[in-house]
C-alpha positions as CSV (number, residue, x, y, z in Angstrom):
1,M,104.3,-2.4,114.0
2,L,105.0,0.7,112.2
3,T,108.3,1.1,109.7
4,V,108.8,4.6,107.7
5,T,111.9,4.1,105.6
6,N,114.0,6.5,104.3
7,R,117.4,6.9,101.9
8,L,119.9,9.8,102.5
9,L,122.3,10.6,100.0
10,L,125.9,12.1,100.3
11,Q,128.3,13.1,98.5
12,T,131.9,12.7,100.5
13,T,134.4,15.1,99.4
14,K,137.5,13.3,101.2
15,P,139.2,10.2,101.3
16,R,138.3,9.8,104.9
17,E,135.5,11.9,106.7
18,F,133.4,11.7,109.4
19,I,129.8,13.3,108.2
20,N,127.2,14.3,111.0
21,I,123.7,12.4,110.1
22,T,121.8,12.8,113.5
23,P,120.1,15.9,112.3
24,Q,118.6,13.6,108.8
25,V,117.9,10.5,111.6
26,V,116.0,13.2,113.9
27,A,113.6,14.6,110.8
28,L,112.9,10.9,110.0
29,V,112.1,9.8,113.8
30,A,110.3,13.0,114.2
31,S,107.9,13.0,110.3
32,S,107.9,8.8,111.7
33,A,105.0,8.7,114.2
34,V,107.3,5.9,115.6
35,L,106.7,6.6,119.1
36,N,108.6,3.4,121.1
37,G,111.2,1.3,119.0
38,C,114.7,1.7,117.4
39,V,115.8,3.4,114.2
40,V,118.8,1.3,112.4
41,V,121.1,3.7,110.5
42,Y,122.6,1.2,107.7
43,S,125.2,2.2,105.3
44,R,124.8,0.4,101.9
45,H,129.0,0.3,101.2
46,T,132.0,-1.8,102.2
47,T,134.0,0.9,102.5
48,A,132.2,3.5,104.1
49,A,130.8,2.8,107.9
50,I,128.0,4.7,110.4
51,K,129.2,5.0,114.0
52,V,128.3,6.4,117.1
53,T,130.7,8.9,119.3
54,E,131.5,11.8,120.2
55,N,131.7,15.2,117.7
56,E,134.5,16.9,119.0
57,P,136.7,17.6,115.6
58,L,140.2,16.5,117.8
59,L,138.2,13.4,118.9
60,I,137.3,13.0,115.2
61,Q,141.1,14.0,114.0
62,D,142.2,11.2,117.0
63,M,140.0,8.6,115.0
64,E,140.8,9.3,111.2
65,E,144.7,9.2,112.3
66,L,144.5,6.2,114.6
67,L,142.5,4.9,111.4
68,E,145.3,5.6,109.2
69,K,148.2,3.9,111.9
70,V,145.9,-0.1,111.8
71,A,145.8,0.4,108.0
72,P,147.7,2.8,105.6
73,R,146.6,3.8,102.2
74,D,150.0,3.4,101.4
75,S,150.5,-0.2,102.5
76,E,150.3,-3.5,99.9
77,Y,146.7,-4.9,99.9
78,R,146.6,-8.1,97.6
79,H,143.3,-6.4,97.3
80,N,144.6,-3.6,95.3
81,D,146.8,-6.2,93.0
82,F,144.8,-6.5,89.5
83,K,146.9,-7.9,87.6
84,T,146.4,-11.0,90.2
85,R,142.7,-10.4,91.4
86,T,139.5,-11.1,89.4
87,V,136.6,-10.9,91.5
88,N,134.3,-8.3,91.9
89,M,136.0,-5.9,89.5
90,T,134.4,-2.7,88.2
91,E,135.6,-0.5,84.7
92,N,136.9,2.0,87.4
93,E,138.0,-0.1,90.1
94,R,140.1,2.0,92.8
95,A,142.9,0.9,95.1
96,N,141.0,0.7,97.9
97,G,142.1,-2.2,100.7
98,H,142.9,0.1,103.2
99,A,139.5,1.8,103.1
100,H,138.1,-2.0,103.3
101,C,140.6,-3.1,106.0
102,Q,139.4,0.4,108.2
103,H,135.9,-0.8,108.0
104,L,136.4,-4.2,109.6
105,L,137.0,-2.3,112.6
106,M,133.7,-0.5,111.9
107,N,130.2,-1.1,111.8
108,A,127.9,-0.9,108.8
109,S,124.8,0.1,110.7
110,E,123.6,1.6,113.9
111,T,120.7,0.8,115.8
112,V,119.0,3.6,118.2
113,P,116.1,3.4,120.6
114,I,113.1,5.7,120.7
115,V,111.0,6.8,123.8
116,D,108.5,9.1,123.6
117,G,109.1,10.5,120.1
118,E,112.4,10.9,120.9
119,L,115.9,9.7,120.0
120,Q,117.8,8.2,123.2
121,L,121.3,9.3,121.9
122,G,123.2,9.7,125.1
123,R,124.7,13.6,126.0
124,W,128.0,13.8,123.7
125,Q,126.1,11.2,120.9
126,S,126.1,11.8,117.4
127,V,125.3,9.8,114.1
128,F,128.4,9.9,112.1
129,F,128.5,8.4,108.3
130,V,132.6,7.9,107.9
131,E,134.0,7.7,104.2
132,L,136.5,5.6,104.2
133,D,137.2,5.5,100.9
134,G,136.1,9.3,98.8
135,P,135.1,11.1,97.6
136,N,132.0,9.4,97.0
137,Q,128.5,9.8,95.7
138,R,126.9,7.5,99.1
139,E,123.9,6.2,99.8
140,V,122.2,5.3,103.7
141,V,119.3,4.0,104.5
142,L,117.1,4.9,107.4
143,Q,114.5,3.0,109.4
144,A,112.4,3.5,112.1
145,L,110.6,0.7,113.3
146,G,107.9,0.6,116.4
147,E,104.2,1.4,117.6
């Protein structure tokens, strides 16, 4: 079995952002020599997700609004109480309980089949990196596996 791994570094610019990374996934598959298998697209973050969805601007706005309704940024989260919380703290800790709760509804990864060297996305499907706590520097692991 052939395995090809690449890391994609992203600099997000907004608190919540859908970034189409389909071209980068297609490029990895094309350069991988994997003809039949799959590609895994994985976010290395608990406040950023990977989704396969339609690349339509109004739908993306709807999805952003849905995430805000489900876990509003300005709600109270125990995770944001830095006087009480003592676990997994960093020097520049962010109040991002909303982003963790939103991430709970999403995926850390997506897997897309590769057939005859082609990514098998549907007509309207694109692969998105979804920032839930930006702006931030982010990393995505792309791994093509197969023959």
